[in-house]
C-alpha positions as CSV (number, residue, x, y, z in Angstrom):
1,M,63.7,234.9,134.0
2,R,67.3,234.7,133.1
3,T,70.3,236.1,135.0
4,D,71.0,239.8,134.6
5,N,73.3,240.6,131.7
6,P,76.3,242.8,132.0
7,I,74.3,246.1,131.7
8,G,71.9,245.2,134.4
9,Q,68.9,244.3,132.2
10,I,66.8,241.5,133.5
11,C,66.3,239.0,130.6
12,Q,62.9,237.2,130.0
13,K,62.6,233.6,128.8
14,A,64.6,232.9,125.8
15,C,62.7,231.9,122.6
16,T,63.0,231.3,118.9
17,Q,59.4,231.5,117.9
18,D,56.0,232.7,119.5
19,Q,55.1,229.1,120.4
20,D,57.9,229.1,122.9
21,C,56.0,231.6,125.0
22,V,52.9,231.5,127.2
23,S,50.0,233.7,127.7
24,K,50.0,236.7,125.5
25,R,53.7,237.0,125.3
26,K,55.5,237.0,121.9
27,C,59.0,236.1,120.8
28,L,60.6,239.5,120.2
29,C,64.1,240.9,120.2
30,D,64.9,242.4,123.6
31,G,68.1,244.4,123.0
32,D,71.1,242.6,124.5
33,C,69.0,239.8,125.8
34,G,68.2,238.7,122.3
35,M,65.1,236.9,121.3
36,S,62.9,236.8,124.4
37,C,59.2,236.1,125.5
38,V,57.8,239.7,126.1
39,T,54.4,241.2,126.5
40,A,54.2,243.7,123.6
41,T,51.9,246.0,125.6
42,R,54.3,246.2,128.5
43,S,55.2,249.8,129.3
44,C,58.1,251.7,130.8
45,P,57.7,254.4,133.4
46,W,57.2,258.1,132.3
47,P,58.4,260.7,132.8
48,V,62.1,259.8,133.1
49,N,64.3,262.1,135.0
50,I,67.9,262.0,134.0
51,D,70.2,264.5,135.6
52,N,71.3,267.4,133.4
53,A,69.3,266.1,130.5
54,E,66.0,266.5,128.6
55,T,64.1,263.4,127.7
56,K,61.4,263.1,125.0
57,L,59.1,260.4,123.7
58,I,59.9,259.7,120.1
59,K,56.4,258.4,119.2
60,G,54.5,259.7,122.2
61,T,54.1,256.2,123.6
62,R,56.1,254.3,126.1
63,N,55.4,250.6,125.3
64,F,57.9,247.8,124.7
65,G,60.3,248.9,121.9
66,D,59.4,252.5,122.0
67,Q,62.1,255.0,122.3
68,I,62.9,258.2,124.1
69,S,65.6,260.7,123.2
70,V,68.1,261.8,125.9
71,D,69.8,265.1,125.3
72,C,72.3,266.5,127.6
73,H,72.0,270.2,128.6
74,P,74.6,272.5,127.0
75,G,77.9,272.0,128.8
76,F,77.1,268.5,129.8
77,K,77.9,265.0,128.3
78,M,77.5,261.3,128.9
79,A,80.2,258.6,129.3
80,R,82.4,258.3,126.2
81,G,81.7,261.9,125.4
82,R,78.2,261.5,123.9
83,V,75.7,264.5,124.3
84,K,72.7,262.6,123.1
85,A,71.4,259.0,122.9
86,L,68.2,257.0,122.2
87,S,66.9,254.8,125.0
88,H,64.4,252.0,124.3
89,C,61.8,250.3,126.6
90,Q,63.0,246.9,127.4
91,G,61.1,243.7,128.4
92,D,61.9,244.3,132.1
93,R,60.0,247.6,131.9
94,K,63.2,249.7,132.2
95,W,64.7,252.2,129.7
96,S,67.9,251.0,128.2
97,V,69.7,254.2,128.8
98,T,69.4,256.1,132.1
99,A,72.9,257.4,132.6
100,S,73.4,260.9,133.8
101,C,75.0,263.8,131.9
102,Y,77.9,265.4,133.7
103,A,79.6,268.7,133.3
104,I,82.2,268.6,130.6
105,H,84.8,270.4,132.7
106,D,84.5,267.8,135.5
107,P,87.3,265.3,135.6
108,V,86.5,262.0,133.8
109,K,85.6,259.2,136.1
110,S,88.0,256.2,135.8
111,C,88.6,252.9,137.4
112,D,91.7,251.6,139.1
113,A,93.8,249.3,137.0
114,P,92.1,245.9,136.6
115,P,93.6,243.1,138.8
116,S,96.5,241.3,137.3
117,L,95.9,237.7,136.2
118,E,98.2,234.9,137.4
119,N,99.3,232.8,134.3
120,G,97.6,235.4,132.0
121,Y,97.5,239.0,131.1
122,V,95.3,241.9,130.3
123,S,95.3,242.8,126.5
124,N,94.6,246.5,127.2
125,K,98.1,248.1,128.3
126,A,96.4,251.6,129.0
127,S,97.6,253.5,131.9
128,S,94.1,254.9,132.7
129,F,90.7,253.3,132.4
130,S,87.8,255.8,132.1
131,V,84.1,254.8,132.5
132,G,83.0,252.7,129.6
133,T,86.5,251.2,129.0
134,S,86.6,247.5,128.4
135,V,89.6,245.2,129.1
136,H,90.1,241.6,127.8
137,Y,91.8,238.9,129.8
138,Q,93.8,236.1,128.3
139,C,95.6,233.2,129.6
140,N,99.0,232.0,128.8
141,L,99.4,229.0,126.6
142,G,98.6,225.8,128.5
143,F,96.0,227.5,130.7
144,A,92.2,228.0,130.3
145,L,90.2,230.9,131.3
146,E,87.5,230.4,133.9
147,G,85.2,233.6,134.5
148,H,84.5,236.6,132.4
149,A,87.0,237.3,129.7
150,V,85.7,240.9,129.4
151,T,85.1,243.5,132.1
152,E,84.0,247.1,131.9
153,C,84.6,250.2,134.0
154,M,81.2,251.2,135.2
155,E,79.8,254.6,136.3
156,N,80.5,253.8,140.0
157,T,84.2,253.4,139.0
158,S,84.2,249.7,139.7
159,W,84.6,246.8,137.1
160,S,81.6,245.0,136.0
161,H,83.1,241.6,136.7
162,P,85.7,240.2,139.2
163,S,89.0,239.0,137.7
164,P,89.0,235.6,136.1
165,T,91.4,232.8,136.9
166,C,93.7,230.8,134.6
167,R,93.3,227.0,135.3
168,E,96.3,224.9,134.1
169,I,95.4,222.3,131.3
170,F,96.3,218.8,131.7
171,C,95.8,215.7,129.4
172,P,94.4,212.5,130.9
173,P,96.4,209.3,130.8
174,P,96.9,208.1,127.2
175,P,94.8,205.1,126.0
176,E,96.1,201.8,125.0
177,V,97.0,201.3,121.4
178,N,96.3,197.9,120.0
179,G,99.4,195.9,119.3
180,A,101.6,198.6,121.0
181,Y,103.2,199.5,124.2
182,L,103.7,202.9,125.9
183,V,107.3,204.0,126.5
184,A,106.6,206.6,129.3
185,V,106.2,207.0,132.9
186,Q,102.6,206.3,133.9
187,K,100.9,209.3,135.4
188,S,97.4,210.5,136.3
189,E,97.9,213.6,134.2
190,Y,100.3,215.1,131.7
191,T,101.3,218.8,131.2
192,V,100.8,220.6,127.9
193,F,103.6,219.8,125.3
194,E,104.6,216.8,127.2
195,E,105.5,213.8,124.9
196,I,104.9,210.2,125.3
197,N,106.2,207.4,122.8
198,Y,104.5,204.2,121.5
199,L,106.3,201.2,120.0
200,C,104.5,198.5,118.1
201,D,105.2,194.8,118.6
202,K,108.0,193.5,116.6
203,T,105.6,191.6,114.1
204,L,103.7,194.8,113.4
205,D,104.4,198.0,111.4
206,M,103.6,201.4,112.8
207,D,101.3,203.7,110.8
208,G,101.8,207.4,112.0
209,T,104.3,208.8,114.3
210,H,105.5,207.1,117.5
211,S,105.5,210.4,119.4
212,V,102.3,211.7,120.8
213,T,101.9,215.2,122.3
214,C,99.6,216.8,124.9
215,E,98.1,219.8,123.1
216,P,97.0,223.1,124.5
217,N,93.3,222.1,124.4
218,G,93.9,219.2,126.8
219,N,93.7,216.5,124.1
220,W,96.4,214.2,122.7
221,S,97.6,214.6,119.2
222,V,96.9,211.6,116.7
223,F,97.8,208.3,118.0
224,P,99.7,205.8,115.8
225,I,98.2,202.5,114.6
226,C,100.0,199.2,114.5
227,R,99.3,197.6,111.2
228,V,99.5,193.7,110.4
229,R,101.9,192.5,107.8
230,C,100.9,190.4,104.9
231,N,101.6,187.0,103.6
232,I,101.9,186.6,99.8
233,P,98.8,184.4,98.7
234,A,100.5,183.1,95.6
235,Q,102.4,179.8,95.9
236,R,103.4,178.6,92.3
237,S,104.5,181.8,90.6
238,R,107.2,184.4,90.6
239,V,106.5,187.9,91.8
240,I,108.4,191.2,92.0
241,Y,109.2,192.3,95.6
242,N,111.6,194.9,96.6
243,G,112.9,195.1,93.1
244,K,113.6,191.5,92.7
245,K,111.7,188.7,90.8
246,L,111.4,185.8,93.1
247,W,109.4,182.7,93.6
248,A,106.8,183.4,96.2
249,T,108.1,180.5,98.3
250,E,111.6,182.3,98.4
251,I,109.9,185.3,100.3
252,T,110.0,183.8,103.9
253,I,109.1,187.1,105.8
254,P,105.8,188.8,105.7
255,V,105.4,191.9,103.4
256,H,105.4,195.2,105.4
257,H,102.3,197.4,105.5
258,L,102.0,199.7,102.4
259,E,104.6,197.6,100.5
260,T,103.7,196.6,97.0
261,V,104.0,193.1,95.4
262,T,103.9,192.7,91.5
263,F,102.1,189.6,90.2
264,F,102.0,188.5,86.5
265,C,98.8,187.9,84.5
266,K,98.4,186.0,81.3
267,N,97.2,187.4,78.0
268,E,97.3,184.5,75.5
269,T,101.0,184.4,74.4
270,C,102.4,186.9,76.8
271,S,102.2,188.3,80.2
272,Y,101.8,191.7,81.9
273,P,102.4,192.9,85.5
274,A,99.6,193.8,88.0
275,T,100.6,195.3,91.4
276,S,98.8,194.9,94.8
277,W,99.8,196.5,98.0
278,C,99.6,195.3,101.7
279,F,97.2,197.1,103.9
280,D,96.9,196.1,107.5
281,G,97.3,192.3,106.9
282,T,95.4,192.1,103.5
283,L,97.3,191.6,100.2
284,S,94.6,190.9,97.6
285,L,95.5,189.0,94.4
286,P,94.8,190.9,91.2
287,Q,91.6,189.9,89.5
288,C,93.5,188.8,86.4
289,Y,95.9,186.6,88.3
290,E,95.4,182.8,88.1
291,E,97.3,180.5,90.4
292,P,99.1,177.7,88.3
293,T,98.1,174.2,89.1
294,W,100.5,171.7,90.5
295,M,100.9,170.1,87.1
296,Q,101.6,173.4,85.4
297,Y,104.1,174.4,88.0
298,N,106.1,171.2,87.9
299,F,105.9,170.2,84.3
300,F,105.0,173.2,82.2
301,A,106.8,176.1,84.0
302,K,107.4,178.0,80.8
303,N,103.7,178.5,80.3
304,I,103.3,180.1,83.8
305,A,102.5,183.8,83.4
306,S,105.5,184.9,85.4
307,E,107.8,182.9,83.1
308,M,106.3,184.0,79.8
309,T,107.6,186.8,77.6
310,S,106.3,190.3,78.6
311,C,103.6,191.6,76.3
312,S,105.6,194.9,76.3
313,E,108.5,193.1,74.5
314,I,106.4,191.7,71.7
């Protein structure tokens, strides 16, 4: 059996199909308990005596799932103002509704104000809490609720659950980022919205933001990645880099991550541009590009694609 639910019903074994159950039990819906292993022939006690009310079997039987009507006598009502209700036979052999009917002129039963919640609050701001009233607890940002978020004023004018607590949320120490170092005081835990900063090594480019924040769910925001710069794989050709047409050998520093380099490809008597971009250390040559030979570069430079007339000008 499972733990009692908030209304006091003892829940049977949970299931999704009949095969989950043993003996002659079947997987049936048992009210607030949901799908449970229940003996369909299980019966509830009869007659049922409810103060100031008349009870009647709906179908004349009192097996699991059968219902009885509960009608308050004139001048009486149930909690929340009802004068009648249907009660069904549960898997624990109890009727779902057995609350008494009380005189209408009697003062409404109520609970004291629910306990206050440190680092949190009660969503219901009412000044009185009659039987059947529910209140919801919520924690302030940066705190997590532990315990029941909802509690109800019961017939005995006490709350169905004790007050929960709000636990402060922390983020664990941040991980190492490959190629980067942390600019922050090393601690065992960090508070919500606390920021740390990463810096990449001088030879690397940062992909993302250097600032990382401890979020309200206890996780860090997205960490940056330190990307490798690229070397231009061409040697005997001119390329366009940073808006300038230069011989590849004139570019002495690596190309930054996500920067582009335009190469020139040959189309019989003219040339056309083909652009490639650096991604984390890789700068691929366009498929159409052909690296000039040593002889072409030294003796027939005018025939190198980068030195030929652009096809767009013909």
